[in-house]
Each structure stands twice: as C-alpha cells, then as structure tokens.
C-alpha positions as CSV (number, residue, x, y, z in Angstrom):
1,M,-20.8,-23.3,15.3
2,P,-18.0,-22.7,17.3
3,G,-18.1,-23.2,21.1
4,I,-15.5,-22.5,24.2
5,G,-12.0,-23.5,22.8
6,T,-12.9,-23.6,19.4
7,K,-12.3,-22.0,16.5
8,T,-13.0,-20.1,12.8
9,E,-11.4,-21.6,9.8
10,G,-8.2,-20.0,9.9
11,K,-7.4,-17.9,6.7
12,R,-4.0,-16.4,5.5
13,G,-3.0,-13.2,6.3
14,A,-5.8,-13.1,8.7
15,L,-5.5,-11.3,12.5
16,R,-5.9,-13.8,15.3
17,V,-8.6,-13.0,17.5
18,L,-9.2,-14.6,20.9
19,L,-12.6,-13.6,21.9
20,V,-13.1,-13.9,25.8
21,G,-16.9,-14.2,27.1
22,D,-19.0,-16.3,29.8
23,A,-22.4,-16.3,27.8
24,E,-22.2,-18.2,24.5
25,D,-25.3,-16.4,23.1
26,R,-22.9,-13.1,23.4
27,R,-20.1,-14.9,22.0
28,T,-22.0,-15.8,19.0
29,E,-23.8,-12.1,18.2
30,V,-20.0,-10.4,18.3
31,R,-18.5,-13.4,16.4
32,V,-21.4,-12.8,13.6
33,A,-20.5,-9.3,13.6
34,L,-16.9,-9.8,13.0
35,A,-17.0,-12.0,10.4
36,A,-19.7,-10.0,8.2
37,L,-17.1,-7.1,8.2
38,G,-14.9,-8.9,6.0
39,D,-12.1,-6.7,6.1
40,P,-9.7,-7.3,7.7
41,P,-9.8,-11.1,7.6
42,L,-9.7,-12.4,11.0
43,E,-9.2,-15.6,12.6
44,I,-12.1,-15.7,16.0
45,I,-10.9,-18.8,18.5
46,E,-13.2,-17.9,21.3
47,V,-13.1,-19.0,25.2
48,A,-14.5,-18.0,28.7
49,P,-12.6,-16.3,31.1
50,G,-10.6,-19.1,32.9
51,G,-10.7,-21.3,28.9
52,G,-6.6,-20.4,28.0
53,G,-5.4,-19.5,25.0
54,F,-4.9,-20.6,21.6
55,N,-4.5,-24.0,23.2
56,G,-0.4,-24.5,21.9
57,G,-1.1,-22.3,18.9
58,P,0.5,-18.9,18.0
59,P,-0.8,-16.2,20.1
60,P,-3.8,-14.0,19.4
61,D,-3.0,-11.0,17.8
62,V,-5.9,-9.1,19.4
63,T,-8.2,-10.2,22.5
64,M,-11.2,-9.1,22.9
65,V,-12.9,-9.4,26.4
66,L,-16.8,-9.3,27.0
67,F,-18.1,-7.5,29.8
68,N,-21.9,-8.4,30.2
69,G,-23.1,-7.3,32.8
70,G,-22.9,-10.3,35.1
71,N,-19.3,-11.3,36.7
72,E,-17.3,-8.3,35.7
73,E,-14.7,-9.1,38.2
74,A,-13.7,-12.5,36.1
75,S,-13.6,-10.6,33.2
76,L,-11.2,-7.7,34.9
77,N,-8.5,-10.1,36.2
78,F,-8.6,-12.0,32.3
79,L,-7.9,-8.7,30.7
80,Q,-5.1,-7.5,33.2
81,A,-3.7,-11.2,32.8
82,Q,-3.5,-11.0,29.1
83,A,-1.9,-7.0,29.6
84,E,1.0,-8.5,31.5
85,A,1.4,-11.5,29.0
86,S,4.6,-11.7,26.6
87,P,3.5,-11.2,23.7
88,R,1.0,-8.8,24.7
89,P,-1.7,-8.9,22.3
90,V,-3.7,-5.9,21.6
91,L,-6.5,-5.3,24.1
92,F,-10.3,-4.5,23.3
93,A,-13.1,-4.4,26.1
94,L,-16.4,-4.8,24.4
95,V,-19.1,-3.2,27.0
96,H,-23.2,-2.9,27.0
97,E,-23.7,-0.4,29.5
98,R,-21.6,3.5,29.4
99,S,-20.9,3.1,32.6
100,P,-18.1,5.7,34.0
101,V,-17.1,3.3,36.9
102,L,-16.8,0.3,35.4
103,M,-14.8,2.3,31.8
104,R,-12.1,3.4,33.7
105,R,-11.6,0.4,35.6
106,I,-11.8,-1.4,31.6
107,L,-8.5,1.3,31.0
108,R,-7.1,0.8,34.1
109,A,-6.4,-3.0,33.7
110,G,-4.6,-2.5,29.9
111,A,-7.3,-1.9,27.4
112,D,-6.4,-0.2,25.0
113,E,-10.0,-0.3,22.6
114,L,-13.2,-0.2,24.3
115,L,-16.0,-0.4,22.0
116,F,-19.5,-0.4,22.6
117,L,-22.2,-3.5,22.2
118,P,-23.7,-3.9,19.8
119,L,-20.6,-3.7,17.8
120,D,-20.7,-0.3,15.2
121,E,-19.2,-2.1,12.4
122,G,-17.1,1.2,11.1
123,D,-15.5,1.5,14.7
124,A,-14.7,-2.3,14.4
125,T,-13.3,-1.7,11.1
126,R,-11.2,1.6,11.7
127,A,-9.8,-0.5,15.1
128,L,-9.0,-3.5,13.4
129,L,-7.7,-2.1,9.9
130,K,-5.1,0.0,12.1
131,I,-3.3,-3.0,13.5
132,S,-3.6,-5.1,10.2
133,E,-2.0,-2.0,8.5
134,T,0.6,-2.1,11.8
135,R,1.5,-5.8,11.1
136,R,1.9,-5.4,7.6
137,R,4.2,-3.0,7.7
138,A,6.6,-4.7,10.6
139,E,5.9,-7.9,8.2
140,R,7.9,-5.2,4.8
141,Q,10.6,-5.1,6.5
142,T,11.4,-8.6,5.2
143,G,11.1,-8.3,2.1
144,G,11.8,-6.1,-1.0
145,I,10.8,-2.7,-1.4
146,I,7.7,-1.6,-3.4
147,V,7.6,1.5,-5.8
148,S,4.5,2.6,-6.9
149,M,4.6,5.4,-9.9
150,V,1.1,8.0,-11.0
151,S,0.0,11.1,-12.0
152,T,-3.3,12.1,-13.3
153,V,-2.2,14.8,-16.0
154,G,-1.0,13.1,-19.2
155,G,2.1,12.9,-21.0
156,V,4.3,13.5,-18.2
157,G,6.0,10.5,-18.4
158,V,5.2,7.5,-15.9
159,T,5.7,4.5,-17.8
160,S,9.1,5.7,-19.3
161,L,10.4,6.5,-15.8
162,A,9.1,3.2,-14.2
163,G,10.8,1.7,-17.3
164,N,14.0,3.2,-16.8
165,L,14.0,3.0,-12.8
166,A,13.5,-0.7,-13.3
167,L,16.4,-1.2,-15.3
168,A,18.5,1.1,-13.4
169,L,18.2,-1.1,-10.5
170,R,19.3,-3.7,-12.4
171,Y,22.0,-2.0,-14.5
172,T,23.5,-0.2,-11.9
173,L,22.4,-1.9,-8.5
174,N,22.7,-5.6,-10.0
175,K,19.2,-5.9,-8.2
176,R,16.8,-8.3,-9.0
177,V,13.6,-6.4,-10.0
178,A,10.1,-6.8,-11.7
179,V,7.9,-4.1,-13.4
180,V,4.1,-4.3,-13.1
181,D,1.9,-2.9,-15.5
182,L,-1.1,-1.3,-14.0
183,D,-2.3,0.8,-16.8
184,L,-4.6,-2.3,-17.9
185,Q,-6.1,-0.4,-20.5
186,T,-3.2,0.9,-22.5
187,G,-0.7,-2.0,-21.8
188,G,2.4,1.2,-22.4
189,M,5.3,-0.9,-20.2
190,A,5.2,-3.6,-22.7
191,V,5.4,-1.4,-25.7
192,F,8.3,0.5,-23.4
193,L,10.5,-2.3,-22.8
194,N,10.1,-3.3,-26.9
195,L,8.5,-7.3,-25.4
196,E,5.0,-8.8,-26.8
197,P,4.3,-10.9,-23.7
198,E,3.0,-14.2,-24.3
199,R,1.7,-14.0,-21.0
200,T,0.1,-10.9,-18.6
201,I,-1.5,-10.6,-15.6
202,M,-4.8,-12.5,-16.5
203,Q,-2.8,-15.7,-15.1
204,L,-3.3,-14.8,-11.6
205,C,-7.4,-13.9,-12.2
206,E,-8.3,-17.5,-13.3
207,G,-9.8,-19.6,-10.5
208,D,-9.9,-19.8,-7.3
209,R,-6.2,-21.5,-6.2
210,R,-4.4,-19.3,-3.7
211,L,-1.6,-17.8,-5.3
212,D,1.7,-19.1,-4.9
213,S,5.4,-18.2,-7.0
214,I,5.4,-21.0,-9.5
215,Q,1.9,-19.5,-10.9
216,L,3.1,-16.2,-10.7
217,E,6.6,-16.9,-12.0
218,S,4.5,-18.6,-15.2
219,A,2.4,-15.0,-15.7
220,L,6.3,-13.1,-16.1
221,T,8.3,-12.3,-19.1
222,K,11.8,-11.8,-18.9
223,H,13.4,-9.0,-20.3
224,P,17.0,-9.4,-21.8
225,S,18.2,-7.2,-19.3
226,G,16.9,-9.3,-16.6
227,I,14.2,-7.4,-15.2
228,Y,10.5,-9.2,-15.3
229,L,7.2,-7.9,-16.3
230,L,4.1,-8.4,-15.5
231,A,1.9,-7.2,-18.3
232,A,-1.1,-5.7,-18.6
233,P,-3.8,-7.7,-20.2
234,K,-3.9,-8.5,-23.9
235,R,-7.4,-7.2,-24.8
236,I,-8.2,-3.6,-23.3
237,E,-12.1,-5.7,-21.3
238,D,-10.4,-8.2,-19.9
239,S,-8.6,-5.2,-17.0
240,E,-12.1,-4.8,-15.6
241,L,-11.4,-8.7,-14.7
242,V,-8.7,-7.6,-12.5
243,S,-9.5,-7.1,-9.1
244,D,-7.9,-5.2,-5.5
245,K,-7.8,-8.5,-4.2
246,T,-5.1,-10.2,-6.9
247,I,-2.9,-7.1,-7.1
248,G,-2.4,-7.4,-3.1
249,A,-1.3,-10.9,-3.4
250,V,0.8,-10.4,-6.5
251,L,2.5,-7.5,-4.5
252,E,2.8,-9.4,-1.3
253,L,4.3,-12.1,-2.9
254,M,6.5,-10.3,-5.4
255,R,7.6,-8.6,-2.4
256,Q,9.0,-12.0,-0.8
257,L,10.9,-13.0,-4.3
258,F,12.5,-9.8,-5.7
259,D,14.7,-6.6,-4.2
260,F,12.4,-4.3,-6.1
261,V,8.8,-4.3,-7.6
262,V,8.4,-1.0,-9.9
263,V,4.6,-0.1,-10.3
264,D,3.2,1.6,-13.3
265,C,-0.3,3.2,-11.8
266,G,-1.0,5.3,-14.8
267,G,-3.3,7.8,-15.0
268,Y,-6.2,6.0,-13.7
269,I,-7.3,5.8,-10.0
270,D,-9.5,3.0,-8.9
271,E,-9.6,0.4,-6.4
272,N,-6.4,-2.1,-7.9
273,A,-4.3,1.7,-7.8
274,V,-5.3,2.2,-4.1
275,A,-4.3,-1.7,-3.6
276,A,-1.0,-0.8,-4.8
277,W,-0.4,2.5,-2.8
278,E,-1.5,0.5,0.7
279,R,1.8,-1.9,-0.1
280,S,4.1,0.6,-1.3
281,D,6.9,1.9,0.4
282,H,7.5,4.6,-1.9
283,L,4.5,6.4,-4.2
284,F,5.6,9.2,-6.3
285,Y,3.1,11.5,-8.1
286,M,4.5,12.7,-11.2
287,L,4.2,16.3,-12.7
288,D,6.0,19.0,-15.1
289,Q,6.0,22.3,-14.9
290,S,2.7,23.8,-15.6
291,I,0.1,24.9,-13.0
292,A,-2.8,22.9,-14.4
293,A,-0.2,19.9,-13.6
294,A,-0.1,21.5,-9.9
295,R,-3.3,21.6,-9.8
296,C,-4.1,18.2,-10.5
297,A,-1.5,17.0,-8.0
298,W,-2.7,19.1,-5.3
299,R,-6.5,17.5,-5.9
300,F,-4.5,14.1,-5.9
301,V,-3.5,15.4,-2.2
302,D,-6.8,16.0,-1.2
303,L,-8.1,12.6,-2.8
304,F,-5.3,10.6,-0.6
305,G,-5.5,12.5,2.2
306,R,-9.6,11.1,2.4
307,L,-8.4,7.7,1.8
308,G,-6.7,7.9,5.1
309,L,-4.1,5.7,4.0
310,S,-1.4,5.8,6.5
311,G,1.2,3.3,5.5
312,V,2.8,5.6,2.7
313,E,3.2,9.5,1.9
314,P,3.3,10.6,-1.7
315,N,6.2,12.3,-2.7
316,F,6.3,14.0,-6.0
317,M,8.1,14.0,-9.0
318,L,9.3,17.0,-11.1
319,S,9.2,15.5,-14.8
320,K,10.9,17.0,-18.0
321,F,12.1,19.7,-15.9
322,V,14.1,22.2,-18.1
323,P,16.3,24.7,-15.8
324,H,15.1,27.9,-17.2
325,H,11.7,27.5,-17.7
326,P,9.6,30.2,-16.7
327,I,8.0,27.9,-14.1
328,T,10.2,27.2,-11.4
329,E,10.9,24.7,-9.4
330,E,10.5,26.9,-6.6
331,Q,7.3,28.0,-7.5
332,I,5.9,24.4,-7.8
333,T,6.7,23.6,-4.6
334,H,5.3,26.6,-3.1
335,T,2.4,26.1,-4.6
336,L,2.1,22.3,-3.6
337,G,3.7,23.4,0.2
338,R,5.6,19.9,-0.8
339,P,9.3,19.6,-2.0
340,I,10.1,17.7,-4.7
341,Y,11.6,14.4,-4.7
342,A,13.7,14.2,-8.0
343,K,13.9,16.4,-10.7
344,I,14.0,14.0,-14.4
345,P,15.3,16.4,-17.0
346,R,13.7,16.8,-20.6
347,D,16.2,14.9,-22.9
348,E,14.0,14.6,-26.0
349,K,16.8,13.6,-28.3
350,V,17.8,10.4,-26.5
351,L,14.4,9.5,-25.7
352,E,13.7,9.4,-29.9
353,R,17.0,7.5,-30.2
354,M,15.5,4.5,-27.7
355,Q,11.8,4.7,-29.7
356,L,13.7,5.1,-33.3
357,R,16.5,1.5,-32.6
358,A,14.0,-0.3,-30.2
359,Q,16.7,0.2,-27.7
360,D,16.8,0.7,-23.9
361,L,17.8,4.2,-22.1
362,W,21.9,2.5,-21.4
363,Q,22.2,1.8,-24.9
364,V,21.6,4.7,-26.6
365,G,22.1,7.6,-23.8
366,A,24.7,6.0,-21.4
367,G,26.0,9.1,-19.4
368,S,23.3,11.1,-20.6
369,P,21.8,13.5,-17.9
370,L,18.0,11.6,-18.1
371,T,20.4,8.3,-17.6
372,R,22.3,10.0,-14.6
373,A,19.1,11.4,-13.2
374,V,17.6,8.1,-13.0
375,E,20.5,6.2,-11.9
376,E,20.6,8.3,-8.7
377,L,17.4,8.3,-8.3
378,A,17.5,4.2,-7.8
379,R,21.2,4.7,-5.3
380,R,18.9,7.1,-3.4
381,L,16.0,4.4,-3.2
382,A,18.2,1.5,-2.5
383,S,20.1,3.7,0.2
384,G,16.7,3.9,1.9
385,G,16.8,8.1,1.1
386,E,14.0,10.5,2.1
387,V,12.4,14.1,2.1
388,V,10.6,15.8,4.9
389,A,7.2,17.2,3.6
390,E,6.2,20.5,4.5
391,Q,2.8,21.9,4.8
392,S,1.7,25.9,4.1
393,G,-1.1,27.9,3.2
394,G,-4.3,27.5,0.8
395,L,-4.0,26.4,-2.7
396,V,-5.2,29.5,-4.5
397,S,-3.0,32.0,-2.2
398,R,-0.1,29.7,-3.3
399,L,-1.2,29.5,-7.1
400,L,-1.7,33.4,-6.9
401,S,1.8,33.6,-5.0
402,A,3.7,31.9,-7.9
403,L,2.3,33.3,-10.9
404,G,3.2,36.6,-9.1
405,G,6.6,35.2,-8.7
406,R,7.2,35.3,-12.6
407,A,6.0,39.0,-13.1
C-alpha cells in the first residue's frame, strides 16, 4: 500500500496525480476511489502537506489537496504554493464539509476544481477526463493528422473517398500515409485498393504486450503507391475481438509514424468508431442529395452531441454531387444548419473503369473532375483549412423549408 512519498505503478500516458493530505486513511480512501475510475489512467503519488512533490520526477499534471477538517492552514498554504509553482499543475481541493467560508478561501488560494468527499465517480471522471483530453490535444500538435470518415447511410462512398484521399495525399503531396479499415465486418478497403492482405489488425489484438512500431509495421500491407493499409480481419466473427483500447493505441502510434492516417469508419457506430473520433483531427460525415440522407446526418449530429466529445467537430461532405439535382447544396445546408465542407462529384464512368481495370483513380481518370476534387480536398487538409459551422432552427422546419424551395 502506498505511503507518504510513494506512488502507484506508472502507466503509459497516465495523468500524474499528487495526492496531498495529513491523514493516511483519508488518502487511502481517495486513492482507492480514483483507482476504481479506470479512465483516464492515473499515476498517483501521496504526500503530506510538507512532503514535497515527485521527488525529482516529472511534475504532476494534477495536485489534489485534502481538507480533513483539521489543520486547514497547512493545506491552504500548500495549495497556494502549488498555484504559484512553475509549471503549474491543475489544482483540485477535496473537502468533506460544504462550508462557504472554507470554499471561498480554497478558491482564493488558487484551486481550479472543488470536489466533495466521498468522491462522486461521475464528477471525478468528468474533471479528470477534461484534463486528459486537453493534454492529448496538445500532444497531437507534434504528430501526424488523423482523418476519419463515416456515414450512417449506405452507398455514399465512404470507403472509396477514404482510399482516394489517401492516394491523393501520396501522389499529389508525397506524404507518408496509412489507411485504417474500421469497417471491420465488410473489410472493403482491401478490395478498393486491389490488395489481398496476409496481415490484418488481428495481429495487434493478440497478447498483452504493449504495442510498438515493430509490431505495428508487421501488421501493415504496402500498396504499390506507397501508402500502407491496416486491413480489417479476414473473418467476420473476428471483428468482435477488436477493442476500442486497441484502436486507441494503434492510432496514437500511427500518428507518430505517418503524416496522415485516414480511417474508414464505415456505417456502424460502436466503441471502436468513437475511439477513432476521439483521436481525429478531422471527422467527416458523408451524405448525398436526399432528404433521407439529411435526416440520417441530423441523427448523427444529435448522437455526436450527446457523446460529449470535445476534441473534434464533425464536418459534412456531399458525395456523388450533381449540380442540377432537384435537392440542392443550399437546401441541404439549410436543413443541417451547417455548411458543406467539400463536394465530391458523381463520376460513375471513372469509378466503373477503376473496377474493371483494377486500377486507381489516377491511372484511369487523371484530370477528371472527381480526381481534381479529391486532390483539392487533400491540399486543403494539408494546409489546415477549416470551415466554421453555423446553427439555425429545428430539423422539421428546415426540411419543410428545403422542400418548399423546390415548389
């Protein structure tokens, strides 16, 4: 059992938490409650108010100071000293009594969060996850860009656009690119790229060994263009063995090895898809020019909002776009209350030639409107181009307005 100045076993990527309090039994109670949270992972070090910090180790991400109803002055002094430290940790005060006087003094001493004991699991998880996500977003700036694509309506070309975007980034901008096929049951990306992978994501789901670059590279299949594919399992039933923990570890490592990681999330939303969205710098929802697709897109927006993901906002991609279609881009934009990030034109002839000749878009349709649109999307992502989304009225009123515009 950890005592004063000792720590729990370190975990890769864990938040470093300094737990400060005079009473060892109180610290133990809090440590056990924190360990039971599971997410985010924590590395906990316990000290008394005069016990210092990490004993020469890295500084804490979070300092939690216990107020036990005894010597509050020592705890307040420690809190204030931490508030003036550099680098400054995020400061939590843990209190038993809801005393307005004490709470005011704690906040004035520099506390960022105030939690009541015994710890509420939901409050503690919310506060710690917010810090974890902030740190993860800061770490993203040093790695590659993850782009995820999804749609809950079939036939809009998620797999073909994900594959073509990866090829455009390679051909046009000479980027190091990997594609992850998270449409685990369909496994359509290998077919689209005309590959027959011997190795799949299943190689990364075996055993408890921590994922490293050698293990990851052994599971990738190289395409003649130079991009790499992490393929879906060969057997449908094996898709159940792929966990969100594996997806998270894979994407974090791939970010360090590639300039771009393009993730085909398919049309099935589960924990694996959410794990990809959490780590994405861009998330695109694809739809076509139909009211049914707009309804599905709005349901997706509603779900995404309820998930409470703070690191990324979805943008919309209009697939198989036809300029003179009865349902226009303006009507769809009005329906969704959000702009269209990009339009990918319909080009059935080029796609048919790709399938019949088993060649890619640049081999059969270089210079076509479809190719130019995908290349423009690649350049835009590489340059960090963004579109600011705007909100307006309710779904039903917008649908009626869009339909009325056709009369």
